[in-house]
C-alpha angles and dihedrals in degrees: 000000000000118000098007097140100032120120119218145188121321099210108139113247124205120261108061120203092348090062090047090056091045090055092052091048090047090051090054092051094047093047091050094045104036106019130238095288091061098040101110133161089251093052093048094046090050091049090051092044093238139100130276091249090068090068094053094043095054101031106021094228143003088268088058092050093048091048091051089048091053090052091050093048092049095050098045094036094057091046092047093049092045092051091044091053093050109282112236088004095050092117088063102030102045099088093067094038102043097090094052093046094050093046092049092050092050094047099042129088092240094058093048092046091053091055091050091051089054087057092048094047089072091070102033121063091193092053092042090058091053092047090052090050090050091051090050090053092050092049091048089053093048091047092054093048094046091048088056090055103033105026109131094013129123090259090052089054093049102042134029110251090230089061091049089048091051090053091047092050091048091050092048092051092045092053090048090055092050093048093048090052094053101263111152107226125183096234092171091055092045093051092046093050093048092047092050091050093050091046090055091050092047091048091051089050093055092050093056 
């Protein structure tokens, strides 16, 4: 992508923090619509109805803007998924909510933008660091939820929950990629199978 790491002018534009948020939201829309290769400062500024200089004033460079976008996507994505799966009761509610959550993530701008940032992280060390941090946050969330379901079970004794969470995160992202590329996946069947497996593990745990 042309101009990703270039710094620009530091003349203060009008708009303050509101414009900063608008630029991040515009970046998400452009990434989702046009892909990483076509996400330029000009395209983002036009989407946010501002000038290119706003990007460089608030973020220093396109790398800085993309890194901030990755942080925003990570924070609100984890919260959105957590809420979608049942909030504080996610460990119990997720079997009946998983299909809707996965479909919403695949169909929404945020989910598509995340995938495009994965692509971009291969060429930007700054963005790569933020993507790794986002993955760490997702795995920490998954580990906590799995521990609530599987803690003290036979699986917990055999495998570290972090490893199980890493596998779950990889599977989630893999399914997202397939859905975004038109693969028809039986999400109801997948959620039912996972729920049945976890119920068997939980039942075995209570009999111990």
